[in-house]
C-alpha positions in Angstrom: -74.9 22.2 75.9 -73.3 23.7 78.9 -73.6 27.4 79.8 -71.3 29.9 78.1 -69.2 30.4 81.3 -68.3 26.7 81.5 -66.6 26.2 78.2 -62.9 26.8 77.4 -63.9 28.8 74.3 -66.1 31.0 76.4 -63.4 31.6 78.9 -61.1 32.7 76.0 -63.7 35.1 74.7 -64.1 36.5 78.2 -60.3 37.0 78.5 -60.3 38.9 75.2 -62.8 41.5 76.4 -60.2 44.0 77.6 -58.6 44.0 74.1 -62.1 44.3 72.6 -62.8 47.4 74.7 -59.4 49.0 73.8 -59.9 48.5 70.1 -63.5 49.6 70.2 -62.3 52.8 71.9 -59.8 53.4 69.2 -62.3 52.8 66.5 -65.0 54.9 68.1 -62.6 57.8 68.2 -62.7 58.2 64.4 -65.5 60.6 63.4 -66.4 58.4 60.5 -69.6 60.0 59.3 -69.6 59.4 55.5 -70.7 62.9 54.7 -67.9 65.3 53.9 -70.3 68.2 54.5 -70.3 67.3 58.2 -66.9 65.7 58.9 -63.7 65.5 56.9 -63.4 62.5 54.6 -60.0 61.9 56.3 -61.8 60.6 59.4 -63.4 57.7 57.3 -60.1 57.1 55.5 -58.3 56.8 58.9 -60.9 54.4 60.2 -60.6 52.2 57.1 -56.8 52.2 57.5 -57.2 51.1 61.1 -59.4 48.2 60.1 -57.1 47.1 57.3 -54.2 47.1 59.7 -56.2 45.1 62.2 -57.1 42.5 59.6 -53.5 42.1 58.5 -52.3 41.8 62.1 -54.8 38.9 62.5 -53.4 37.1 59.5 -55.9 38.0 56.9 -54.8 37.8 53.3 -55.8 40.0 50.3 -56.6 42.9 52.6 -57.8 45.7 50.4 -59.4 49.2 50.6 -62.2 49.0 48.0 -62.9 52.4 46.4 -66.6 52.1 45.9 -68.6 54.2 43.3 -70.1 56.5 45.9 -66.6 57.8 46.8 -66.2 55.9 50.0 -64.0 52.9 51.0 -65.0 49.5 52.2 -62.4 47.1 53.7 -62.0 43.5 52.6 -59.9 40.6 53.9 -59.7 36.8 53.5 -58.7 34.3 56.1 -58.2 30.8 54.5 -59.5 27.7 56.3 -59.0 24.0 55.7 -59.2 22.7 52.2 -62.7 22.0 51.1 -64.2 24.0 54.0 -67.2 26.3 53.3 -66.8 30.0 53.2 -68.5 32.4 55.6 -68.7 36.1 55.0 -68.8 38.4 58.1 -70.2 41.9 57.6 -70.1 45.1 59.6 -69.8 48.8 58.8 -67.5 51.4 60.2 -69.4 54.6 59.1 -71.7 56.1 61.7 -74.6 58.5 62.1 -73.6 62.1 63.0 -73.7 62.7 66.8 -76.6 65.2 66.5 -76.6 67.5 69.5 -73.2 66.9 71.1 -74.3 69.0 74.1 -76.9 66.3 74.8 -74.4 63.6 75.2 -73.5 62.8 78.8 -70.0 61.9 77.6 -68.2 62.9 74.4 -69.7 61.0 71.4 -66.4 60.0 70.0 -64.8 58.9 73.2 -65.8 55.5 74.5 -66.9 55.9 78.1 -68.0 53.3 80.6 -71.0 54.2 82.6 -73.6 52.1 84.5 -72.3 48.9 83.0 -72.4 50.0 79.4 -69.9 51.5 76.9 -71.0 54.8 75.4 -69.9 56.3 72.1 -71.2 56.8 68.6 -70.9 53.6 66.7 -70.3 51.5 69.8 -73.2 49.3 68.8 -74.0 50.4 65.2 -71.8 49.0 64.0 -68.1 49.3 65.0 -68.9 46.9 67.8 -70.1 44.4 65.2 -66.6 44.4 63.7 -65.0 43.9 67.1 -67.5 41.0 67.7 -66.3 39.3 64.6 -62.6 39.8 65.3 -63.0 38.5 68.9 -64.8 35.4 67.7 -62.0 34.6 65.2 -59.2 35.3 67.8 -60.8 32.9 70.2 -61.1 30.2 67.6 -57.4 30.5 66.8 -56.7 29.5 70.4 -58.9 26.4 70.2 -57.9 24.5 67.1 -58.1 27.1 64.5 -60.8 28.5 62.3 -62.7 25.6 60.6 -64.1 27.6 57.6 -62.8 30.1 55.1 -63.6 33.6 56.3 -64.2 36.7 54.3 -64.7 40.0 56.1 -66.2 43.1 54.5 -66.6 46.3 56.5 -68.7 48.9 54.7 -67.9 52.6 54.6 -71.2 54.2 53.7 -74.1 52.0 55.0 -75.6 54.9 57.0 -75.8 57.1 54.0 -77.7 54.6 51.9 -75.7 55.6 48.8 -75.2 52.1 47.6 -71.5 52.2 46.9 -70.7 48.7 48.2 -73.8 47.2 46.5 -72.6 48.5 43.1 -69.1 47.4 43.8 -70.3 43.9 44.7 -72.4 43.7 41.5 -69.3 44.7 39.4 -67.1 42.1 41.3 -69.5 39.3 42.1 -66.8 36.8 42.9 -65.4 38.9 45.7 -68.0 38.3 48.4 -69.3 34.9 47.3 -69.9 32.7 50.3 -72.0 29.7 51.6 -73.2 31.7 54.6 -73.3 35.4 55.4 -73.4 36.8 58.9 -74.6 40.4 59.0 -73.5 41.8 62.3 -75.7 44.9 62.1 -79.0 44.2 63.9 -79.6 43.3 67.5 -81.4 41.3 70.2 -85.0 42.1 70.9 -84.0 42.6 74.5 -80.6 42.5 76.3 -80.1 38.9 77.2 -82.7 37.5 74.7 -80.9 35.9 71.8 -82.5 37.1 68.6 -82.0 36.8 64.9 -83.6 39.3 62.5 -85.7 37.6 59.9 -87.0 40.7 58.0 -85.7 44.2 57.2 -87.7 47.1 55.9 -86.2 48.7 52.8 -85.7 52.4 52.5 -86.0 55.2 50.0 -84.6 58.7 50.7 -85.8 61.7 48.7 -85.2 65.5 48.8 -88.3 67.6 48.0 -87.8 71.2 46.8 -90.8 73.6 46.8 -90.6 77.0 45.0 -93.3 79.7 44.8 -91.6 83.0 44.3 -88.6 84.5 42.5 -87.3 85.7 45.9 -88.3 86.3 49.5 -90.9 89.1 50.1 -91.7 91.4 53.0 -94.4 89.6 54.9 -96.2 92.9 55.7 -96.3 94.2 52.2 -97.0 90.9 50.4 -98.2 88.4 53.1 -101.7 87.1 52.7 -101.6 86.9 48.9 -98.1 85.8 48.1 -97.7 82.0 48.2 -95.4 80.9 51.0 -93.1 78.1 49.9 -92.5 77.0 53.5 -96.3 76.8 54.2 -96.7 74.8 51.0 -94.0 72.4 52.1 -95.6 71.9 55.5 -98.9 71.0 53.8 -97.3 68.6 51.5 -95.5 66.8 54.4 -98.6 66.7 56.5 -100.4 64.9 53.6 -98.1 61.9 54.2 -99.9 61.0 57.5 -103.5 60.1 58.4 -105.2 61.6 61.4 -103.8 58.8 63.6 -100.3 59.2 62.3 -100.4 56.3 59.9 -98.3 56.7 56.8 -100.5 57.4 53.8 -98.6 57.4 50.5 -101.2 57.2 47.7 -101.1 53.7 46.2 -98.8 52.2 48.9 -100.3 49.3 50.9 -100.1 49.9 54.7 -102.2 47.1 56.2 -99.8 44.2 56.5 -99.8 42.1 59.7 -96.8 40.8 61.6 -96.9 37.2 62.6 -94.3 36.2 65.2 -92.7 37.8 68.2 -94.8 40.7 69.4 -93.8 44.1 70.8 -95.8 45.1 73.8 -96.9 48.7 73.6 -95.7 49.5 77.2 -92.3 48.1 76.3 -92.1 50.1 73.1 -93.1 53.3 75.0 -90.2 52.7 77.4 -87.7 51.8 74.6 -88.7 54.8 72.5 -88.8 57.1 75.6 -92.2 58.4 74.7 -93.3 61.3 77.0 -96.1 60.7 79.4 -99.5 61.6 77.9 -98.2 61.4 74.3 -99.9 58.8 72.1 -98.2 56.3 69.8 -99.0 56.9 66.1 -100.6 54.5 63.6 -102.8 51.5 64.0 -102.5 47.7 64.4 -100.0 46.2 66.7 -96.6 47.8 67.4 -94.9 44.9 65.5 -97.2 45.6 62.5 -96.2 49.3 62.5 -92.5 48.9 63.0 -91.7 45.7 61.1 -94.5 45.1 58.5 -95.7 48.4 57.3 -94.3 51.5 55.6 -93.2 54.5 57.7 -92.5 58.0 56.5 -90.2 60.3 58.5 -89.3 63.9 57.8 -85.5 63.9 58.5 -84.9 67.6 58.0 -86.2 70.9 56.6 -84.2 73.7 55.1 -85.8 77.0 56.2 -84.7 80.0 58.2 -83.9 79.2 61.9 -85.9 81.0 64.5 -82.8 83.0 65.7 -82.1 85.6 63.0 -85.4 85.0 61.1 -86.7 88.1 59.2 -90.4 88.9 58.5 -90.4 87.4 55.1 -92.6 85.2 52.9 -90.3 82.3 51.9 -89.7 81.8 48.2 -88.4 78.3 48.6 -88.1 75.5 51.1 -86.9 71.9 51.0 -87.0 68.7 53.1 -85.4 65.4 53.3 -87.9 62.6 53.5 -87.3 58.9 54.4 -89.8 56.1 53.6 -89.2 52.7 55.2 -90.5 50.0 52.8 -91.8 46.7 54.2 -91.0 43.3 52.9 -93.2 42.4 50.0 -93.1 45.9 48.5 -90.6 46.9 45.8 -88.5 50.0 46.9 -88.4 51.3 43.3 -92.2 51.3 43.1 -92.4 52.8 46.5 -90.1 55.6 45.5 -92.2 56.4 42.4 -95.4 56.4 44.5 -93.8 58.7 47.1 -92.6 61.2 44.4 -96.0 61.2 42.8 -97.7 61.8 46.1 -95.4 64.7 47.0 -95.9 66.3 43.6 -99.7 65.9 43.6 -100.1 67.2 47.2 -98.7 70.7 46.3 -101.1 73.5 47.1 -101.6 76.7 45.1 -99.7 75.4 42.1 -96.4 75.5 43.9 -93.5 74.0 41.9 -92.3 70.7 43.4 -89.1 68.8 42.4 -88.3 65.4 44.0 -84.8 64.0 43.9 -83.9 60.5 44.9 -80.9 60.4 47.3 -80.8 56.8 48.4 -82.7 53.5 48.1 -82.5 50.0 49.4 -84.8 47.0 49.0 -86.5 45.2 51.9 -85.3 41.8 52.9 -86.7 38.5 54.2 -84.5 35.6 55.4 -85.0 31.9 55.1 -85.1 30.9 58.7 -85.5 27.2 57.9 -82.0 26.9 56.4 -79.2 24.8 58.0 -77.3 27.9 59.0 -80.2 29.0 61.3 -80.0 25.6 63.0 -76.3 26.2 63.6 -76.9 29.7 64.9 -79.7 28.6 67.1 -77.4 26.1 68.8 -74.6 28.7 69.1 -76.9 31.2 70.7 -78.4 28.6 73.0 -74.9 28.0 74.4 -73.9 31.6 74.5 -77.1 32.6 76.4 -77.1 29.7 78.9 -79.8 27.6 77.3 -82.2 30.3 76.1 -83.8 29.5 72.7 -83.2 31.8 69.7 -86.1 34.2 68.9 -86.8 35.7 65.5 -88.0 39.3 65.1 -88.3 41.9 62.4 -86.3 45.1 62.2 -87.6 48.4 61.0 -84.3 49.6 59.7 -82.6 48.9 56.4 -79.4 47.1 55.3 -79.5 47.6 51.5 -76.6 45.2 51.0 -78.7 42.2 52.1 -80.8 42.1 49.0 -77.8 42.7 46.8 -76.0 39.7 48.3 -79.2 37.6 48.1 -79.5 38.4 44.4 -75.8 37.7 43.7 -75.6 34.5 45.8 -79.1 32.9 45.8 -77.8 29.7 47.5 -76.1 31.6 50.4 -77.7 31.5 53.8 -78.0 35.0 55.3 -78.2 35.6 59.0 -78.6 38.9 60.9 -77.5 39.4 64.4 -75.8 42.2 66.3 -75.5 44.6 69.2 -78.2 47.1 68.5 -80.8 46.1 71.1 -83.2 48.9 72.3 -81.0 50.2 75.2 -78.2 50.9 72.7 -80.2 53.9 71.4 -78.5 53.7 68.0 -78.8 56.8 65.8 -79.7 58.8 68.9 -77.6 60.7 71.4 -75.8 58.6 74.1 -75.5 55.5 71.9 -74.0 52.6 73.9 -73.2 48.9 73.8 -73.6 46.2 76.4 -70.2 44.6 77.0 -72.0 41.5 78.1 -73.9 41.3 74.8 -70.6 41.8 73.0 -69.1 38.9 74.9 -72.0 36.6 74.4 -72.4 37.3 70.7 -68.7 37.0 70.1 -69.0 33.5 71.5 -72.1 32.8 69.4 -70.2 33.7 66.2 -67.3 31.5 67.2 -69.6 28.6 68.0 -71.5 29.2 64.7 -68.3 29.0 62.7 -67.4 25.7 64.5 -70.8 24.1 63.9 -71.6 25.4 60.4 -69.0 23.4 58.5 -70.6 19.9 58.9 -73.9 21.2 57.6 -72.3 22.2 54.4 -69.6 19.7 53.7 -70.7 16.8 55.8 
């Protein structure tokens, strides 16, 4: 095939990039963190309304704001294709991670800003850019003979929270998202310019652990040394989740799987992760083993007195939010049970421990030998000037994937997206490469063109 710059479709995709930037800026401006404790719910509602309007403007039918069981909204739309054509579901999510330390952002997190050839803003890559990618592909196809398949679009409103609202909604309305192929636009290339599909996802479980030792805080001079400190107990419990080399050690949970496929050079990982000079990586095995094939525990937050304003007190209670990434081949429900049992058994001094599950999602493994992957390989080859498609794992979670795989066992599920390492998703100064957005928009368009014969031909 010719290079992407040589085809009429590619030129149309390129011509649509100014519109893509304008719309991405509008979408990034919504502070759509699906946690009303951090940002008003109205921000997510406004983002959902914006998406619904965009779908209607582009000719989608049956556009609806779906009130999911977790109290958030997902946006659905249907674009009919030719009679007898297959159906492709395009997925993205509009909710985002909180901006963290806004002072650490070079430019405002909710204001799309161009700098050094990239567009910066929370959600630019993860995953508002994914929606813009899908819309750009569809708009380009309309200018070149129309869209050859039926298209369903679903844009989730609580993916980052892991609360499972859309999963439960889909289970209650199984006909809504039924499709022959599903393109999840929420992963990313292994490197900028290297076309990559994600073949595995780690699952996730999220728990809150509460430790209590006293009826109330005590003066550390009068009682310290004998009174059991809840914060110290919590620290010991959390420390038990890692071995000396930093490997995750949840009792009963296997942590020795090996990744076979594209490898992740340690020097590249250090650069991508911005590891400070002299600081060692944690765990054992290859980097790919550690981030794609094995469990990983992370302490996301601890409730305890801040340093400023702290008093000389023995703490009566403390709590933490703990995430466990669950590798393919491990059941997330079982992993949650093992994690809870480990946290409870690790309590020192008879401290009282209560573990509450907050969120959970199963790991996922795609069938990369399916016809849809052949179509995507050809589409990516054109979009990336002849480069062959690579397959890689992803340490993150997209809980909806397993729900869709269970509901539609014959559907082919592909994972692509804009979250390559330089995007720094979930961190400060998140950004998207406009060149990646252009290339992947073309790839989605070419995929939709080439997929139909594999299914109905």
